[in-house]
LOTORLO-52281 format. One record per residue (C-alpha): residue number from 1; residue in three letters; y, x, z. Coordinates in nm, 4 decimals. Layout:
NUM,ala,Y,X,Z
...
REM end
This chain:
1,met,13.6302,10.8953,11.8819
2,arg,13.4510,10.5497,11.8974
3,glu,13.3031,10.4211,12.2044
4,ala,12.8931,10.4052,12.2587
5,arg,12.7416,10.0610,12.2412
6,pro,12.5177,9.9961,12.5132
7,ala,12.1498,10.0170,12.4503
8,gly,12.0914,9.6218,12.4799
9,asp,12.2981,9.5757,12.1791
10,arg,12.1670,9.8377,11.9510
11,val,11.8394,9.6941,12.0394
12,ser,11.9080,9.3289,11.9319
13,asp,12.0427,9.4963,11.6210
14,tyr,11.7509,9.6731,11.5488
15,leu,11.5346,9.3849,11.5886
16,ala,11.7670,9.1704,11.3575
17,gln,11.7719,9.4276,11.0774
18,lys,11.3872,9.5740,11.1022
19,phe,11.1867,9.2459,11.1762
20,gly,11.4511,8.9926,11.0825
21,val,11.4853,8.8170,11.4152
22,ala,11.7529,8.5517,11.4845
23,lys,12.0425,8.7280,11.6574
24,glu,12.0364,8.4947,11.9362
25,lys,11.6806,8.5131,11.9969
26,ala,11.7029,8.9050,11.9456
27,val,11.9399,8.9477,12.2222
28,gln,11.6862,8.7261,12.4594
29,ile,11.3749,8.9320,12.3817
30,ser,11.6240,9.2379,12.4409
31,asn,11.7232,9.1000,12.7532
32,ala,11.4026,9.0047,12.8597
33,val,11.2586,9.3413,12.7731
34,arg,11.5229,9.4949,12.9982
35,val,11.4485,9.2980,13.2841
36,ala,11.0897,9.3359,13.3094
37,ser,11.1098,9.7108,13.2332
38,glu,11.3044,9.7758,13.5402
39,lys,11.1448,9.5195,13.7536
40,tyr,10.7527,9.6748,13.6203
41,ala,10.8480,10.0313,13.5802
42,leu,10.7301,10.0407,13.2113
43,pro,10.9751,10.1649,12.9308
44,pro,11.1263,9.9324,12.7404
45,ala,11.0298,10.1017,12.3960
46,leu,10.6405,10.0228,12.5177
47,leu,10.7010,9.6736,12.5789
48,leu,10.8802,9.6525,12.2310
49,ala,10.5812,9.8458,12.0840
50,ile,10.3384,9.6013,12.2252
51,ile,10.4911,9.3053,12.1079
52,ser,10.5605,9.4338,11.7663
53,ile,10.1896,9.5020,11.7335
54,glu,10.0901,9.1893,11.9286
55,ser,10.3203,8.8878,11.7689
56,arg,10.5834,9.0923,11.5427
57,phe,10.8099,8.8905,11.7805
58,lys,10.7244,8.5789,11.6757
59,glu,10.7131,8.4087,11.9879
60,lys,10.4974,8.0860,11.8419
61,ala,10.2212,8.3345,11.7571
62,lys,9.9166,8.1853,11.8492
63,gly,9.5493,8.4345,11.8458
64,arg,9.2308,8.4340,11.9485
65,asn,9.1180,8.3060,12.2541
66,gly,9.4362,8.0976,12.3039
67,ala,9.6604,8.4247,12.3211
68,thr,10.0144,8.2873,12.3048
69,gly,10.3597,8.4253,12.2339
70,leu,10.5239,8.7174,12.2162
71,met,10.3294,8.9442,12.4151
72,gln,9.9726,8.7572,12.3129
73,val,9.9052,8.6309,12.6532
74,val,9.5833,8.4703,12.7201
75,pro,9.5690,8.1329,12.9886
76,ser,9.2334,8.1327,13.0479
77,ala,9.1951,8.5401,13.1781
78,his,9.5184,8.5156,13.3699
79,arg,9.5430,8.1581,13.5520
80,pro,9.6912,8.3316,13.8815
81,leu,9.9928,8.4240,13.7044
82,leu,10.0056,8.1191,13.5357
83,arg,10.0900,7.9045,13.8149
84,asn,10.4277,7.7774,13.7546
85,val,10.4427,7.8363,13.3948
86,lys,10.5040,7.5748,13.1644
87,asp,10.5550,7.7265,12.7945
88,leu,10.4374,8.0647,12.6773
89,thr,10.6332,8.0632,12.3728
90,glu,10.9483,8.0921,12.5314
91,pro,11.0510,8.4397,12.5245
92,asp,11.1611,8.5535,12.8923
93,thr,10.8418,8.4002,13.0256
94,asn,10.5913,8.5469,12.8235
95,ile,10.7432,8.8774,12.8583
96,glu,10.7650,8.8513,13.1723
97,val,10.3711,8.7538,13.2128
98,gly,10.2843,9.0061,12.9668
99,ser,10.4788,9.3118,13.1465
100,ala,10.3196,9.1800,13.4809
101,ile,9.9273,9.1797,13.3226
102,leu,10.0071,9.5248,13.2417
103,tyr,10.2003,9.6404,13.5421
104,gly,9.8616,9.4985,13.7159
105,tyr,9.6254,9.6999,13.4832
106,met,9.8266,10.0079,13.5855
107,lys,9.8279,9.9434,13.9485
108,ser,9.4283,9.9136,13.9332
109,ala,9.3943,10.2454,13.7218
110,gly,9.6117,10.4564,14.0196
111,gly,9.9222,10.4546,13.7629
112,asp,9.7324,10.5316,13.4375
113,leu,9.9442,10.3931,13.1639
114,asn,9.6769,10.4670,12.8969
115,val,9.3688,10.3210,13.0555
116,ala,9.6351,10.0164,13.1738
117,leu,9.7256,9.9779,12.8112
118,lys,9.2966,10.0088,12.7004
119,ser,9.2703,9.7265,12.9417
120,tyr,9.5149,9.4931,12.7680
121,gly,9.4257,9.5595,12.4149
122,gly,9.0618,9.6210,12.4637
123,ser,9.0365,9.9497,12.3316
124,lys,9.1470,10.3511,12.3262
125,ala,9.2932,10.2752,11.9928
126,tyr,9.5141,10.0321,12.0599
127,ala,9.6628,10.2182,12.3276
128,glu,9.7090,10.4869,12.0742
129,met,9.8755,10.2675,11.8544
130,val,10.1031,10.1544,12.1360
131,gly,10.1834,10.5033,12.2169
132,leu,10.2858,10.5768,11.8302
133,arg,10.4543,10.2260,11.7879
134,ala,10.6644,10.3185,12.1168
135,lys,10.7706,10.6488,11.9409
136,thr,10.9638,10.4628,11.6558
137,phe,11.1487,10.2745,11.9126
138,ala,11.2358,10.5114,12.1538
139,pro,11.5575,10.6505,11.9197
140,val,11.6835,10.2777,11.9787
141,phe,11.7453,10.4055,12.3254
142,glu,11.8857,10.7398,12.2764
143,pro,12.2204,10.8207,12.3859
144,pro,12.4867,10.8913,12.0964
145,ala,12.5024,11.2653,12.0375
146,gln,12.8777,11.2532,12.1946
147,ala,12.7049,11.1525,12.5125
148,gly,12.5277,11.5133,12.5571
149,ala,12.1864,11.3516,12.3753
150,gly,12.0136,11.6518,12.4742
151,glu,12.1014,11.6933,12.7926
152,val,12.0599,11.3322,12.8953
153,trp,11.6848,11.2810,12.6820
154,gln,11.5720,11.6422,12.8614
155,ala,11.6663,11.5016,13.1837
156,val,11.4911,11.1593,13.1047
157,arg,11.1723,11.3515,12.9617
158,ala,11.1568,11.5585,13.2953
159,gly,11.1590,11.2193,13.5098
160,glu,11.4903,11.2446,13.6166
161,cys,11.7846,10.9963,13.6163
162,asp,12.0789,10.8703,13.7727
163,ala,12.3723,10.6569,13.7469
164,arg,12.5503,10.7527,13.4439
165,trp,12.2232,10.7090,13.2097
166,thr,12.1923,10.3690,13.3062
167,asp,12.1145,10.2285,12.9611
168,phe,11.8710,10.4918,12.8958
169,cys,11.6467,10.4588,13.2300
170,val,11.4787,10.2172,13.4261
171,arg,11.4742,10.2021,13.7960
172,pro,11.1199,10.1852,13.8790
173,val,10.9035,10.2696,14.1895
174,val,10.9174,10.5930,14.2914
175,trp,10.5972,10.7556,14.2082
176,pro,10.5681,11.1161,14.4241
177,gly,10.4141,11.3869,14.2857
178,thr,10.1726,11.3334,13.9971
179,thr,9.9912,11.0057,14.1519
180,ala,10.1255,10.6954,14.1324
181,asp,10.2078,10.5322,14.4458
182,leu,10.2213,10.1782,14.3526
183,thr,10.2206,9.9875,14.6761
184,glu,10.2872,9.6081,14.7303
185,asp,10.5782,9.6477,14.9669
186,ala,10.8126,9.8520,14.7363
187,asp,11.0992,9.7260,14.5323
188,pro,11.1015,9.7869,14.1840
189,ala,11.4654,9.6962,14.1460
190,ser,11.6129,9.9190,14.3870
191,pro,11.7982,10.2068,14.2810
192,gln,11.6018,10.5348,14.3362
193,pro,11.5566,10.8716,14.0966
194,met,11.3242,10.8171,13.8367
195,arg,10.9851,11.0237,13.8240
196,leu,10.7614,10.9322,13.5687
197,pro,10.3766,11.0086,13.6017
198,gly,10.2873,11.2273,13.3015
199,val,10.0869,10.9769,13.1078
200,leu,10.4179,10.8250,13.0369
201,leu,10.6098,11.1289,12.9285
202,pro,10.4577,11.1573,12.5451
203,leu,10.6258,10.7881,12.5021
204,leu,10.9717,10.9587,12.5182
205,arg,10.9349,11.2803,12.3543
REM end
């Protein structure tokens, strides 16, 4: 039986084939998305969805109001996050800043990702579009059938995660119950069980 390839490899291959991203750049984007998803408790499929909508993975994309890069960050609107940023067209930097912006919106909204997406994109329609697009990326992260896909994906949907499934789970801040507890002193990188608020679950179905 052939050994399953890491999710990161599948993501970079998908970006290269679907969006024509150069292989080296696709690997860089895949790695940056993984790091940001772990740091800010955001599903990687969601971040890829935002990037595909905002820039179609073109790191030098420019939009209205100076929107720049993969996640179309507007420098004038987010100056505090850009104090040490030199180049928003650099994928690692842009994905880090864009994810931090979305995380900030989510924190302000008490953990409601739909509200955060409305703030990021400016409309309810944008939030819905991101949710739908995220579903098209989700299969890239699904475990192969021989690894017990049904059991694993059911557990992830239920908000559970353990070390066996690190390719398919992020390690976010623990959100007890149904209310997100996004505290300043929480450590998003620490290995903890995954408890997703209900708003995230549709993105994993």
